C-alpha positions in Angstrom: 103.0 71.0 144.1 100.9 74.4 145.1 102.6 77.4 146.0 102.3 77.2 149.8 103.7 81.2 150.4 100.8 82.1 147.9 98.1 80.5 150.0 99.5 81.6 153.0 99.3 85.0 151.9 95.7 84.8 150.9 94.9 83.4 154.2 96.4 86.3 155.9 94.4 88.6 153.8 91.3 86.7 154.4 91.6 86.9 158.2 91.9 90.8 158.1 88.4 91.0 156.4 86.1 93.1 158.4 82.3 91.8 158.6 81.2 94.7 156.2 83.9 93.3 153.8 82.4 89.8 153.7 78.9 91.0 153.4 80.0 93.1 150.5 81.6 89.9 149.1 78.4 88.0 149.4 76.2 90.8 148.0 78.3 91.1 144.9 79.2 87.4 144.3 78.5 86.5 140.8 77.5 82.8 141.5 75.7 81.1 144.2 78.9 79.0 144.8 80.9 82.1 145.2 78.1 83.7 147.7 78.3 80.1 149.7 82.0 80.4 149.8 82.1 84.1 151.0 79.4 83.2 153.6 81.6 80.2 155.0 84.3 82.7 155.1 82.2 85.2 157.2 80.9 82.6 159.4 84.6 81.2 160.3 85.7 84.7 161.1 82.8 85.5 163.2 83.3 81.9 165.1 87.3 83.1 165.4 86.1 86.5 167.0 83.5 84.8 169.4 86.0 82.2 170.5 88.5 85.3 171.4 85.7 86.8 173.4 84.9 83.7 175.2 88.6 82.9 176.0 89.0 86.8 177.3 85.7 86.4 179.4 84.4 89.6 177.7 80.7 88.4 177.2 
């Protein structure tokens, strides 16, 4: 069984990443798989921010 609290903490840390942080992770990734993973995270966070802007009618 996995340590749910551990992954919840990781999730919360990831959600606090700024766009420049994800860019740095992508640029400094050691493997293509890591780069793809960080790009996916960056895209996810961007989509979340876009959703918030749309919900608030800020566009």
